[in-house]
KOLPA-272535 format. One record per atom (N, C-alpha, C): z negated, x negated, y. Coordinates in pm, whole numbers, plus 50000, padded with zeros to 5 digits. Layout:
! KOLPA-272535
ZXY...
! end
This chain:
! KOLPA-272535
586049021314141585179027914235583809021814229582889028214173581499025414193580939016114087580109007314128579258999814038577899001214100576859001414026575599003314093574459002113996573489010614018572269010513940572579010013790571969000613721572238999313578571039004313500571309009513384570249014513297570119005613175570109011613057569819004612932570868994312893572068995412942573108985812905573768980413032574858973413013575508966813127576328976213214576588988413166577448997413242576719003713360577399005113473576789011913587576439026313552575369031213613574979045313598575499053013718576219063913692576829072013798576399086513781575989092613891575739106913892576999113613947577539123213874578759130213912578409145013925578709150714039578499165014064579849171014097580129182914046581439189014075581319204214076582179210414156582259225014161583679228914200584059240614157585359246114192585189260114249586179264414325586149277714384587579282914393587689295914392588999302214402588879314614488589859316714575589919328714656590969337614592590489347014509591359354114417591379345914290591569352314177591549344814050592619350713959593879346213968594329334014036594469336014188594509324714256594649324614400594549310414450594309309114582594119295914642592789290614593592809278214543591589272414489591319258614543590069254614532589669241314574588549236114488588349223014492587219217114422586559206914511585309204214482584569193614547583829185714442583699172714464582969164114372582249153414450581129149114396580329138414455580039128314345580229115614376579839104614289578749096814361577639094114289576549086114345576229074914249576119062714303575749051314220575239040014309574099034814275573559023214345573499024714496573149036414545573059038714689574379042314755575469041714680576779045514735577069060114700577749066814790578139080714770579609082314805580349089014718581759092014745581949107114727582589113414823582929127614813584439129114795584829138114707586239140714680586479155714687587659159614732588029173714729589529175014739590029186414692591449189514702591629204314674592869208914685593149223114666594509225014601594719237214553596009241514501596269255614552597559258514576597899271614632597759283114532598049280714404597949291514306597309285814180596049289514156595299283914045594209293614003593329289113916592199297313872590899289713898589809297013896588499291013914588219280513806588519283813679588259274213572589039261213591590269262213635591059250013658590449241513769589949247913873589319240513982588009234113937587229241213857585989235413802586329222713724587379223513642587789212113559588319200713645589159203813744589759193313827588709185713909587629192413947586559185314017585989174213931585689177313805585149167313713586189156613682587409160913651588479151513615588739141513727588899146413848589199137813962588099127413983586859131813969585739122413985585719112213872585919116613747585959107113636587099097113653588239101813700589389092913720589159082713831588189085413920587879076014027587049064213977586469065413859585649054613803586579043913747586379031613791587299020713756586799012113641585549013713602584989006213489584209015913401584009012513275583189021213188581779022913246581309035113248580019038313309579199047413219577909047813250577049058413198577089069113306577459081213270577699091613369576889104013334576219109313434575569122413420576399132213501577129141013431577949151113496577109163713512576989168413636576239180613665577199190713727577289202413665578199212913710577579226513685578029236513759577579250213732578579257613643579509250313584580519256313498580129255513350579729266813294579459267513150580739264013074581889268313127583189265713065583409250713046583129242713148583329228213139582319222113043581039225513056580009219412972580219223012826580389235812795580599239712655581929234512603582939234512690584239229412649584139215012601583429206812677583349192512643582309189412536581289197712522580229194712424580359202512294581089213812295581149222212176582559225312127583509227012217584789232812179585929222912163586009212912251587229204912262587579197312134586599192012065586899184811941587509194011836586989206311827587549216211733588969219911773589189222211902590529225711948591509214711913591119202411940591999191111914592329190311764591319191711678591529191411532592429202811485592339214111552593099226111514594439226811585594919215811639596209215811708596209223711837595089223511908594919230412036595079245512021594499250611914594419265111889592959269211891592709281311937591349286811936591029291911797589809296311778589379302411652590299314211615590789321211715591699332611693593149328111677593389314811667594719308911649595629310711770595029312711887595789313612012595789299912079596789297712166596849285212241595609283912331595039272112338593899269512425594349270112570593639278012650593929278712793593609265312859594399261412952594179249113031594239236512946595029236812841595139225312752595469212512829596359213412927596739201613003595519195013067594629203113120593449197513185592389193013084592269199912970591339195212866591769181412816593079179712796593569166712750593329156012856593549159612981593329150113091591839146613102590959156613083589529154013091589069145012975589609147412857589289138712743589689124312772590889122612824591379109212856590489102712962590129110113066589289104913174587879101713125587439108413019586089106412964585979094112877587079089912820587059078712726586539066012791585699059012717585119046612767583809048512841583499060912875582239063912944581249070212846579989068112871578919074912799578489086312890578819098812851578639110112941577579119712889576689123512981575709134112957576169146013040576309157612976576799169713043575629178813074575439182213203574319190413249574859202913319574339214513280574669227013349573529230613443573879234813565572899240113660573389253713708572449262213740572799275313795573399273313934574569279413956575239278214084574579286514192574769282614317574269289914434572769292314421572079281914377570649283114351569859272014420570429266314526569709256414605569789242014554570589239414452570779225614405571619218514511571059208414575571669202314694573099197714670573309189714565574649184414540575619195314497575149204914418576029215914377576449224214499575529226414590575849233914712576869226114797576699213014806577649204814882579029205114818579089204214684580379205014614581049218414640580269229114639580809242414669581359242714811580639236714905581109236115043582419228315052582489216914985583729209014984584889216914926584629224514819585669232714756586169243414853585259250014921585639260715014586369255215137585949243515183586669237015293588089233315250588249228815126589589225515075590469238015071589879249415034590639262015033591089265515175590179264115271590549267215411591659257815460591559244915427592609235515466593949239015403593939243415278595159247215208595809259115279595009268815317595529280615387596129276715523595469267615594595979263115724597329256015708597439247615605598679240015583599859249215554599619259915482600759268415444601049278915552600179279715652600459288215767599989301515751
! end
């Protein structure tokens, strides 16, 4: 995908924005993501018929990371505390503990946490949380993309 503005090293710098939405939780869900690098912008979105908000938040980030074709410096901006804390505080512990929580229960969304870890490898990632629905331009656009994906999913299934 993107190569562009470079910072301290040879890797391209990419701004990644993502958001997820769900109509019902669980219910029809969608995500939106934006990748920006070197003046280029790519928007991504998709939906699922039966999912949760957390899964859509995660899939927005995962799908965007998977679109990167070379190792990059990435600033991920999301309104999901679940995603940010998951990747900065929890995931390494879960992995060491055999994907069990502190209470020895199975980690929810393990499939997506493993996929996000894999998609993160090779990149230098900074994780940023922003308050949702608070006028952040890219976050608002990602939310719009997610909601449009939900509407498209509903139209397809009739």
